[in-house]
KEKE-3310 file (N, C-alpha, C; in steps of 0.2 Angstrom, whole numbers, plus 5000, padded with zeros to 4 digits):
npx = (5370:5356:5346:5329:5317:5315:5300:5294:5295:5292:5277:5273:5274:5264:5253:5249:5248:5262:5272:5267:5265:5261:5263:5261:5248:5248:5257:5272:5283:5291:5306:5309:5323:5335:5347:5355:5368:5380:5385:5395:5411:5413:5410:5400:5386:5388:5394:5407:5421:5420:5420:5405:5395:5394:5384:5379:5369:5353:5350:5338:5318:5311:5299:5283:5281:5273:5274:5277:5290:5302:5315:5320:5334:5339:5348:5342:5332:5322:5313:5303:5291:5279:5274:5268:5264:5275:5288:5298:5312:5317:5333:5335:5332:5327:5310:5298:5295:5284:5274:5287:5295:5306:5309:5318:5323:5320:5340:5342:5345:5338:5345:5350:5361:5371:5366:5355:5351:5337:5325:5319:5322:5327:5340:5345:5354:5347:5353:5355:5340:5325:5316:5305:5292:5282:5273:5271:5277:5286:5299:5314:5328:5341:5360:5368:5382:5387:5384:5372:5363:5349:5344:5338:5332:5324:5315:5306:5300:5304:5293:5290:5301:5312:5315:5326:5345:5359:5366:5380:5381:5387:5390:5380:5375:5381:5373:5386:5389:5384:5389:5378:5379:5392:5410:5420:5421:5409:5409:5412:5416:5411:5413:5411:5413:5408:5394:5386:5371:5358:5342:5330:5317:5314:5318:5325:5343:5358:5375:5385:5396:5397:5408:5414:5423:5429:5441:5441:5437:5423:5411:5399:5390:5382:5374:5362:5342:5332:5314:5300:5286:5286:5283:5291:5308:5320:5329:5345:5352:5351:5347:5335:5329:5335:5353:5365:5366:5356:5345:5340:5331:5322:5322:5317:5325:5329:5336:5337:5337:5340:5339:5347:5345:5346:5346:5358:5367:5382:5394:5409:5427:5433:5418:5412:5396:5389:5379:5368:5364:5362:5362:5363:5366:5363:5366)
npy = (5944:5936:5927:5926:5914:5902:5896:5906:5912:5909:5902:5920:5921:5911:5913:5928:5925:5924:5914:5897:5884:5866:5863:5873:5872:5864:5851:5848:5856:5866:5863:5869:5876:5876:5893:5898:5913:5920:5934:5941:5950:5965:5978:5994:5992:5985:5984:5972:5964:5954:5943:5940:5939:5949:5955:5967:5982:5991:6007:6011:6004:6003:6016:6017:6030:6043:6038:6023:6012:6000:5992:5979:5967:5950:5938:5935:5942:5960:5970:5983:5995:6001:5997:5988:5976:5972:5966:5966:5959:5961:5964:5973:5967:5961:5952:5951:5958:5968:5955:5947:5934:5931:5914:5897:5884:5870:5863:5872:5887:5903:5918:5934:5948:5961:5970:5985:6005:6016:6024:6030:6021:6003:5990:5978:5962:5944:5931:5918:5904:5903:5909:5918:5921:5938:5936:5920:5909:5902:5893:5900:5892:5899:5898:5902:5902:5901:5916:5918:5927:5942:5955:5973:5986:5995:6011:6029:6040:6051:6065:6077:6089:6101:6116:6121:6121:6113:6100:6089:6072:6057:6041:6031:6018:6002:5985:5973:5967:5954:5937:5936:5927:5923:5926:5925:5927:5922:5933:5950:5965:5984:6001:6018:6036:6054:6060:6069:6082:6091:6101:6104:6113:6103:6089:6079:6079:6067:6061:6052:6037:6020:6007:5991:5977:5962:5947:5956:5972:5984:5997:6005:6019:6031:6045:6054:6059:6061:6062:6072:6067:6056:6042:6042:6031:6031:6024:6014:6012:5995:5990:5989:5978:5965:5965:5976:5990:6001:6007:6020:6032:6045:6048:6051:6056:6054:6063:6075:6082:6077:6059:6047:6031:6014:6001:5991:5983:5976:5973:5963:5968:5952:5947:5944:5946:5955:5960:5974:5985:6000:6015:6032:6046:6066:6082)
npz = (5231:5226:5215:5207:5212:5199:5196:5203:5192:5181:5184:5183:5170:5164:5169:5161:5150:5143:5142:5133:5132:5141:5151:5160:5162:5174:5174:5179:5168:5170:5182:5199:5199:5207:5209:5215:5212:5217:5215:5204:5200:5191:5178:5180:5175:5167:5152:5145:5147:5152:5151:5152:5162:5171:5186:5190:5194:5202:5206:5207:5205:5190:5185:5179:5167:5154:5143:5140:5137:5124:5120:5111:5107:5098:5094:5081:5080:5085:5093:5095:5102:5112:5130:5138:5148:5161:5171:5184:5193:5213:5211:5201:5188:5174:5170:5164:5144:5138:5136:5129:5138:5151:5158:5170:5160:5157:5161:5158:5171:5174:5172:5174:5165:5166:5173:5174:5182:5183:5192:5180:5168:5164:5162:5155:5149:5143:5149:5153:5151:5144:5133:5128:5117:5109:5098:5102:5095:5098:5109:5117:5121:5131:5133:5140:5137:5123:5121:5113:5119:5125:5122:5132:5134:5142:5146:5149:5138:5127:5133:5129:5117:5118:5107:5103:5107:5116:5120:5129:5127:5139:5138:5149:5155:5146:5138:5140:5126:5117:5105:5090:5078:5067:5069:5081:5102:5115:5118:5122:5122:5125:5121:5122:5116:5122:5115:5103:5107:5098:5098:5088:5073:5068:5075:5083:5084:5085:5086:5088:5093:5094:5100:5097:5106:5100:5100:5088:5080:5080:5075:5076:5072:5077:5069:5069:5066:5077:5077:5083:5089:5100:5103:5090:5085:5078:5065:5058:5045:5036:5050:5058:5049:5052:5049:5052:5060:5072:5082:5088:5101:5111:5126:5144:5159:5177:5184:5179:5163:5145:5140:5127:5120:5115:5103:5095:5084:5078:5065:5065:5061:5058:5055:5065:5073:5083:5096:5106:5119:5124:5134:5134:5145:5141:5147)
capx = (5362:5354:5341:5321:5314:5310:5295:5287:5294:5286:5267:5267:5271:5258:5247:5250:5250:5266:5273:5262:5268:5255:5266:5256:5241:5248:5263:5278:5291:5298:5306:5311:5328:5343:5346:5358:5370:5382:5387:5402:5414:5411:5409:5396:5382:5388:5400:5411:5427:5418:5417:5396:5395:5392:5378:5376:5364:5349:5349:5330:5316:5307:5294:5278:5278:5265:5277:5286:5293:5307:5319:5323:5336:5343:5352:5338:5326:5322:5307:5304:5287:5275:5278:5263:5266:5280:5290:5306:5313:5320:5337:5330:5333:5317:5310:5293:5294:5276:5275:5292:5299:5311:5311:5319:5322:5323:5344:5343:5340:5336:5351:5352:5368:5372:5359:5355:5344:5334:5317:5315:5326:5328:5344:5350:5353:5345:5360:5354:5334:5323:5316:5295:5291:5272:5268:5270:5281:5292:5303:5322:5331:5348:5364:5376:5390:5386:5385:5366:5358:5346:5347:5335:5334:5318:5313:5299:5299:5304:5286:5291:5308:5315:5313:5332:5345:5366:5368:5382:5381:5392:5388:5375:5376:5381:5377:5391:5390:5384:5391:5373:5381:5397:5417:5422:5419:5402:5406:5416:5414:5408:5414:5409:5411:5404:5387:5383:5364:5356:5336:5329:5311:5313:5321:5334:5351:5362:5382:5391:5397:5399:5414:5414:5428:5429:5446:5441:5436:5417:5406:5391:5389:5373:5372:5354:5340:5324:5309:5299:5285:5284:5284:5297:5313:5326:5334:5350:5357:5346:5344:5328:5329:5341:5357:5369:5363:5356:5340:5338:5324:5324:5319:5319:5331:5327:5337:5333:5346:5338:5343:5345:5344:5343:5349:5363:5371:5390:5397:5418:5431:5431:5415:5408:5389:5390:5372:5366:5358:5364:5361:5369:5364:5364:5367)
capy = (5946:5931:5928:5922:5905:5899:5890:5909:5916:5904:5906:5923:5921:5910:5921:5933:5919:5924:5905:5893:5877:5862:5865:5881:5866:5859:5849:5853:5857:5870:5862:5873:5874:5882:5898:5901:5913:5926:5942:5940:5957:5967:5983:5996:5996:5982:5983:5968:5964:5951:5935:5938:5938:5955:5958:5974:5983:5998:6013:6010:5999:6006:6020:6016:6036:6044:6036:6021:6010:5996:5989:5971:5963:5945:5932:5935:5946:5966:5972:5991:5999:6002:5995:5985:5967:5971:5961:5967:5956:5962:5965:5974:5962:5963:5946:5953:5966:5967:5948:5943:5933:5926:5909:5892:5880:5861:5864:5880:5892:5908:5921:5942:5949:5970:5974:5995:6006:6020:6026:6033:6015:5998:5990:5973:5956:5939:5928:5911:5902:5901:5916:5917:5931:5940:5929:5914:5907:5894:5894:5900:5892:5904:5895:5909:5901:5902:5921:5921:5933:5944:5961:5976:5994:6000:6019:6034:6041:6060:6067:6085:6091:6107:6116:6123:6117:6110:6095:6084:6066:6054:6033:6029:6010:6000:5982:5968:5963:5944:5936:5933:5925:5923:5920:5927:5925:5925:5937:5954:5971:5988:6006:6023:6043:6059:6060:6074:6081:6095:6101:6110:6112:6093:6086:6080:6079:6063:6060:6047:6030:6012:6002:5986:5973:5953:5947:5958:5976:5986:6002:6008:6026:6034:6051:6055:6067:6057:6066:6076:6062:6053:6035:6040:6030:6033:6017:6015:6006:5990:5986:5983:5972:5960:5968:5981:5996:6003:6011:6025:6035:6050:6046:6055:6055:6056:6069:6081:6082:6070:6052:6044:6024:6012:5994:5990:5978:5981:5968:5967:5965:5948:5944:5941:5948:5955:5964:5977:5989:6009:6023:6043:6054:6072:6086)
capz = (5225:5221:5208:5212:5210:5193:5199:5201:5189:5179:5187:5181:5160:5164:5170:5158:5143:5137:5140:5130:5137:5141:5158:5163:5167:5179:5174:5181:5165:5175:5190:5203:5197:5212:5206:5220:5207:5217:5211:5198:5200:5184:5174:5183:5170:5158:5144:5146:5147:5164:5148:5151:5167:5178:5187:5189:5199:5198:5212:5212:5202:5186:5184:5172:5162:5150:5135:5142:5129:5125:5112:5113:5103:5100:5088:5075:5080:5085:5092:5099:5107:5117:5135:5142:5155:5163:5177:5186:5199:5217:5209:5194:5183:5170:5167:5156:5144:5134:5129:5128:5145:5153:5161:5169:5156:5163:5165:5162:5175:5172:5175:5168:5167:5164:5173:5175:5180:5191:5192:5172:5164:5167:5154:5155:5144:5145:5148:5151:5153:5140:5131:5127:5114:5112:5095:5105:5089:5103:5118:5113:5127:5126:5139:5142:5135:5116:5116:5111:5123:5122:5126:5131:5138:5144:5146:5146:5129:5130:5129:5123:5117:5115:5098:5102:5114:5114:5124:5128:5130:5139:5142:5156:5154:5142:5139:5136:5116:5112:5100:5089:5074:5063:5072:5085:5108:5111:5123:5118:5126:5121:5125:5119:5120:5121:5111:5106:5106:5096:5096:5081:5072:5063:5083:5091:5079:5088:5085:5091:5089:5099:5098:5098:5104:5105:5095:5081:5081:5076:5080:5076:5070:5078:5068:5065:5070:5079:5078:5089:5091:5108:5098:5087:5083:5068:5065:5056:5044:5040:5056:5056:5044:5053:5046:5053:5063:5075:5082:5095:5103:5115:5133:5148:5165:5183:5188:5174:5158:5143:5140:5122:5120:5107:5103:5089:5079:5073:5060:5067:5057:5058:5053:5071:5070:5088:5096:5113:5122:5127:5137:5136:5149:5141:5152)
cpx = (5363:5346:5333:5321:5312:5304:5290:5288:5289:5279:5266:5271:5268:5253:5244:5252:5255:5270:5268:5266:5261:5258:5264:5247:5241:5253:5268:5285:5295:5298:5309:5319:5333:5343:5351:5366:5373:5384:5395:5406:5414:5412:5405:5390:5382:5398:5406:5417:5427:5418:5410:5394:5394:5385:5374:5371:5360:5350:5340:5327:5313:5300:5289:5279:5271:5268:5282:5283:5300:5310:5323:5327:5342:5346:5349:5331:5329:5318:5308:5295:5285:5276:5270:5264:5276:5280:5295:5306:5318:5326:5337:5333:5325:5319:5302:5294:5290:5276:5281:5296:5304:5311:5315:5317:5324:5330:5348:5343:5341:5341:5350:5360:5368:5366:5361:5352:5342:5327:5314:5318:5325:5331:5344:5351:5353:5350:5359:5344:5332:5317:5310:5292:5284:5270:5269:5273:5286:5294:5312:5327:5340:5353:5369:5380:5390:5385:5376:5363:5354:5344:5343:5334:5322:5316:5307:5303:5299:5297:5285:5297:5307:5313:5321:5334:5352:5365:5376:5383:5385:5385:5386:5379:5377:5379:5383:5388:5390:5386:5383:5374:5389:5404:5415:5420:5413:5402:5410:5413:5413:5410:5411:5410:5407:5401:5383:5373:5361:5347:5335:5319:5310:5314:5325:5336:5356:5370:5385:5393:5399:5403:5412:5422:5430:5433:5448:5438:5429:5415:5401:5391:5381:5372:5368:5349:5332:5317:5306:5293:5286:5287:5288:5304:5317:5329:5339:5353:5351:5345:5338:5326:5334:5347:5360:5367:5362:5348:5342:5333:5327:5321:5322:5325:5328:5331:5337:5339:5338:5342:5341:5348:5342:5346:5351:5364:5379:5392:5407:5422:5431:5427:5409:5402:5386:5382:5373:5363:5364:5360:5364:5363:5366:5359:5370)
cpy = (5938:5931:5923:5919:5904:5897:5897:5913:5913:5905:5914:5924:5917:5912:5926:5931:5920:5917:5901:5888:5873:5862:5866:5880:5864:5857:5852:5853:5860:5871:5868:5874:5879:5886:5902:5906:5919:5930:5943:5949:5959:5974:5985:5999:5989:5982:5979:5968:5958:5942:5934:5939:5945:5954:5962:5973:5988:6001:6014:6007:6006:6009:6020:6023:6036:6039:6029:6016:6004:5994:5982:5966:5959:5943:5935:5939:5954:5968:5981:5991:6001:5999:5994:5981:5971:5967:5965:5962:5961:5966:5971:5971:5960:5956:5944:5955:5966:5960:5947:5943:5930:5920:5904:5887:5872:5863:5870:5887:5899:5915:5928:5946:5958:5973:5982:5997:6011:6021:6027:6026:6010:5996:5984:5968:5948:5933:5919:5910:5901:5908:5915:5924:5932:5938:5923:5909:5900:5897:5894:5897:5894:5898:5899:5908:5902:5909:5923:5924:5936:5952:5967:5983:5993:6005:6023:6038:6047:6060:6074:6088:6096:6109:6121:6120:6114:6105:6092:6076:6062:6045:6033:6021:6007:5992:5976:5963:5954:5943:5935:5931:5927:5920:5926:5923:5924:5929:5942:5961:5980:5997:6014:6031:6046:6059:6068:6074:6089:6096:6107:6109:6103:6089:6085:6075:6076:6062:6056:6040:6025:6011:5997:5979:5964:5949:5950:5966:5979:5991:6001:6013:6028:6042:6050:6059:6060:6063:6065:6072:6056:6043:6033:6035:6032:6027:6018:6011:6002:5986:5984:5977:5966:5962:5975:5985:5998:6008:6017:6030:6039:6048:6055:6052:6057:6060:6076:6080:6078:6064:6050:6038:6022:6006:5996:5982:5977:5971:5970:5963:5956:5942:5942:5947:5949:5961:5969:5980:5993:6012:6027:6045:6061:6079:6091)
cpz = (5223:5217:5211:5209:5201:5191:5198:5194:5182:5176:5182:5174:5159:5165:5165:5150:5139:5135:5138:5129:5139:5150:5163:5165:5172:5178:5174:5176:5167:5178:5195:5204:5203:5208:5211:5217:5212:5214:5210:5197:5194:5184:5177:5176:5166:5157:5142:5147:5155:5157:5149:5157:5174:5178:5183:5196:5197:5206:5215:5205:5194:5186:5181:5172:5159:5145:5137:5137:5130:5120:5114:5108:5103:5095:5082:5077:5083:5085:5098:5101:5112:5124:5137:5148:5154:5170:5177:5194:5205:5215:5202:5189:5179:5167:5162:5153:5140:5129:5130:5137:5145:5157:5163:5164:5156:5166:5165:5165:5171:5176:5171:5171:5163:5166:5177:5177:5184:5188:5185:5165:5167:5158:5158:5152:5149:5146:5147:5151:5148:5138:5125:5121:5112:5106:5096:5097:5091:5106:5114:5118:5124:5136:5143:5140:5128:5112:5115:5114:5118:5127:5126:5138:5139:5148:5146:5140:5130:5128:5126:5125:5115:5109:5098:5109:5111:5117:5121:5131:5132:5142:5149:5158:5147:5142:5137:5130:5120:5108:5095:5082:5071:5068:5076:5093:5109:5118:5124:5122:5122:5126:5119:5122:5121:5113:5109:5105:5106:5092:5092:5081:5069:5072:5085:5086:5084:5082:5088:5093:5096:5097:5102:5098:5105:5099:5089:5083:5076:5077:5072:5074:5069:5075:5064:5068:5070:5079:5084:5092:5097:5105:5094:5089:5079:5072:5060:5052:5043:5047:5060:5052:5046:5052:5054:5056:5067:5076:5088:5096:5108:5121:5138:5154:5169:5184:5184:5168:5150:5143:5131:5122:5115:5109:5097:5087:5076:5070:5063:5063:5055:5054:5056:5071:5078:5090:5103:5114:5127:5130:5137:5141:5144:5145:5150)
residu = (MET:ARG:LEU:LYS:SER:SER:LYS:ALA:ALA:ALA:ALA:VAL:LEU:CYS:ALA:SER:GLY:VAL:LEU:ALA:LEU:ALA:GLY:CYS:GLY:GLY:SER:ASP:LEU:LEU:PRO:ASP:LEU:PRO:THR:GLY:LEU:ASP:ASP:VAL:PRO:GLY:LEU:PRO:GLY:GLY:GLY:GLY:ASN:ASP:GLY:GLY:ASN:ASP:LEU:GLY:SER:VAL:SER:ALA:LYS:TYR:GLU:ARG:GLY:THR:TRP:PRO:ARG:TYR:HIS:LEU:VAL:GLY:PRO:SER:THR:GLN:VAL:LYS:GLY:ALA:LEU:ASP:ALA:PHE:VAL:GLN:ASP:ASP:ASP:GLY:GLY:ALA:THR:VAL:ILE:ASP:GLY:ASN:GLY:LEU:THR:ALA:TYR:PHE:THR:ALA:GLU:ARG:SER:ILE:ARG:ASP:ILE:SER:GLY:ASP:ARG:SER:TYR:ALA:LEU:GLY:ARG:TRP:HIS:SER:GLY:ALA:VAL:THR:ASN:ALA:SER:GLY:THR:GLY:ILE:HIS:PRO:ILE:ASP:GLY:LYS:ASP:GLY:ARG:GLY:TYR:HIS:TYR:VAL:VAL:PHE:ASN:SER:LEU:GLU:SER:MET:PRO:VAL:SER:GLY:ASP:TYR:THR:CYS:GLN:PRO:GLN:ALA:LEU:THR:GLY:PRO:SER:ARG:ALA:SER:GLY:ASN:GLY:PRO:ALA:TYR:GLY:SER:ALA:SER:ALA:GLY:ALA:MET:SER:LEU:SER:PHE:GLY:PRO:GLY:GLY:ALA:ARG:VAL:ASN:GLY:SER:ILE:SER:VAL:SER:ALA:ASP:ALA:THR:GLY:SER:VAL:ALA:ILE:ASP:THR:THR:ILE:GLY:ARG:ASP:PRO:ALA:THR:SER:ALA:ASP:ILE:GLY:ALA:PHE:THR:SER:GLY:SER:TYR:GLY:ALA:SER:VAL:GLN:MET:ALA:GLU:ALA:GLU:ALA:GLY:GLY:PHE:ALA:VAL:VAL:GLY:SER:TYR:ARG:ALA:LEU:LEU:SER:ASN:GLY:GLY:ASN:TYR:ILE:GLY:THR:PHE:ARG:TYR:LEU:CYS:ARG)
# end
């Protein structure tokens, strides 16, 4: 699997207004760096245990539904909302997500890891390159070595919830967690057991947890009710203020059933702060 030209990616970001560089006007601040990355074996769909090097794959490209949404979590940021601009490479990696983008940056080639997806979602981790954000507050280089990655999940929010019903959800995809701050290695591993899902008049009740290991251990409890509005997500802990916890949302699934998606920030026993995104499939 080969990644696309960094110059082509920069052109897309410049045209969309995501990349605010003087070089967009003609000077070549983002040279066409070689991107000959071969496939690196790893766990399907991420999860870690591979030093952050699992490329992953998709069965199909994401197709926008009635309620397209996204979550994006980085070392010091977490954003979510309605999906506007979206660009996805042929290998399934997303390079533009609602004004947030990834491109090459001088000697840092653009690369995406833990890629997973089908027509109903796209998930992955921006591993190296330069991350730009919709607010235009600057360029954030990442080199793939210090763990400061950005994790995303793009999905179609569930348009209409049942009023009743109980389901069991199994983890479908997890990005390998990366260290956002604190102690520990750059990358760790994530695992998850079954999650319960119960629909009621107030929405969808979910209960499960994600375990993170990186020379120490920690976990994030996902125990909350997600409201019935398709635009609604449920925030757990102080996640949206930059602390530990998660944000979860109901989503559509390609082959029937339902999905639970989200992003998290976990505190490990050694003080390490690790982030990731996930998707459960419920049937």
